[in-house]
C-alpha positions as CSV (number, residue, x, y, z in Angstrom):
1,M,1.6,-1.6,-13.3
2,E,5.0,-0.3,-12.6
3,L,6.4,-0.7,-9.1
4,K,6.5,3.0,-8.4
5,A,2.8,3.4,-9.3
6,F,1.9,0.3,-7.3
7,V,3.6,1.5,-4.0
8,K,2.2,4.9,-4.3
9,A,-1.3,3.6,-5.0
10,V,-1.1,1.2,-2.0
11,L,0.1,3.9,0.4
12,N,-2.4,6.4,-0.7
13,D,-5.3,4.0,-0.7
14,V,-4.5,2.6,2.8
15,M,-4.0,6.1,4.3
16,D,-7.2,7.4,2.7
17,A,-9.2,4.4,3.9
18,V,-8.0,4.8,7.5
19,Q,-8.8,8.6,7.4
20,E,-12.2,8.1,5.8
21,T,-13.1,5.4,8.3
22,I,-12.2,7.7,11.2
23,E,-14.3,10.5,9.7
24,E,-17.2,8.1,9.0
25,R,-17.1,6.8,12.6
26,K,-17.2,10.4,14.0
27,T,-20.2,11.3,11.8
28,A,-22.1,8.2,12.5
29,G,-21.5,8.4,16.3
30,G,-20.4,4.8,16.2
31,H,-18.8,2.9,19.1
32,G,-15.1,2.1,19.0
33,Y,-12.1,4.0,17.7
34,I,-9.8,3.7,14.8
35,N,-6.1,4.0,15.9
36,P,-6.9,5.9,19.1
37,K,-4.3,8.4,20.4
38,T,-4.6,9.7,24.0
39,H,-1.3,11.5,24.6
40,D,0.4,14.6,23.3
41,P,-1.0,15.4,19.8
42,E,2.3,16.9,18.8
43,E,4.1,13.5,19.2
44,M,4.2,11.3,16.1
45,E,3.7,7.5,16.5
46,V,5.6,5.7,13.8
47,D,4.5,2.2,12.7
48,T,5.5,0.1,9.7
49,I,4.0,-1.2,6.6
50,K,5.6,-4.2,5.0
51,F,5.6,-4.9,1.2
52,D,6.4,-8.3,-0.3
53,V,6.1,-7.8,-4.1
54,A,6.7,-10.1,-7.1
55,I,8.4,-8.1,-9.8
56,S,8.4,-9.1,-13.4
57,T,11.0,-7.9,-16.0
58,A,10.2,-8.5,-19.6
59,T,12.1,-7.9,-22.8
60,K,10.1,-7.9,-26.0
61,A,11.8,-8.0,-29.4
62,Q,9.7,-6.8,-32.3
63,G,11.7,-4.7,-34.6
64,G,13.4,-3.0,-31.7
65,V,14.6,-3.6,-28.1
66,G,12.7,-2.7,-25.0
67,A,12.5,-3.7,-21.4
68,S,10.1,-2.9,-18.5
69,L,9.9,-3.4,-14.7
70,E,6.4,-4.2,-13.5
71,V,4.5,-5.6,-10.5
72,F,3.8,-9.2,-11.5
73,S,0.6,-9.9,-13.3
74,A,-0.5,-12.7,-15.5
75,K,-1.5,-12.0,-19.1
76,I,-3.4,-14.6,-21.0
77,G,-4.0,-14.6,-24.7
78,G,-2.2,-15.0,-27.9
79,K,-1.5,-13.3,-31.2
80,G,0.3,-14.4,-34.3
81,G,3.3,-12.5,-35.5
82,G,7.1,-12.4,-35.3
83,E,7.7,-11.3,-31.7
84,H,9.7,-12.9,-29.0
85,E,9.2,-12.2,-25.3
86,S,11.3,-13.4,-22.3
87,S,10.6,-12.6,-18.7
88,N,12.0,-13.1,-15.2
89,V,10.1,-12.8,-12.0
90,S,11.8,-11.8,-8.8
91,R,10.5,-10.9,-5.3
92,I,11.4,-7.8,-3.3
93,E,10.5,-7.1,0.3
94,F,10.8,-3.9,2.1
95,T,9.3,-2.1,5.1
96,L,8.5,1.6,5.4
97,G,7.8,3.8,8.4
98,V,4.4,5.4,8.5
99,A,2.4,7.7,10.8
100,W,-1.2,6.6,10.5
101,P,-4.1,8.9,10.8
102,H,-5.4,8.9,14.4
103,T,-8.6,9.3,16.3
104,H,-7.6,12.0,18.9
105,M,-9.0,11.2,22.4
106,L,-7.3,13.8,24.7
107,D,-10.3,13.7,27.1
108,A,-10.4,9.9,27.4
109,K,-10.0,8.9,31.1
110,K,-8.5,5.5,30.4
111,L,-7.5,3.4,27.5
112,V,-7.1,-0.3,27.9
113,R,-5.2,-2.3,25.3
114,I,-6.6,-5.8,24.7
115,S,-4.3,-8.1,22.7
């Protein structure tokens, strides 16, 4: 999987999972809240999500030249033929700011944070 597709998929999946869980909790009438917000709904709270990814670059020679940049994955198997492949694995780490979906609780009397 290419790095761009991986990052997009992770961000979309995590955001969707948080939002879906909030909606499911509301519908089920469950106890507890997912990412509660008790103050001004117009304010945006920014948190971070950290990525630490192994990147593999590979060059394969088989009648032509080609290179690709992919999120590291192991491939097992073999096939005969006149091809040569070399690869290099590197790690990249980066942090992005995100505003997570919230459960709005403007009518809550008191919110106590337990760490």
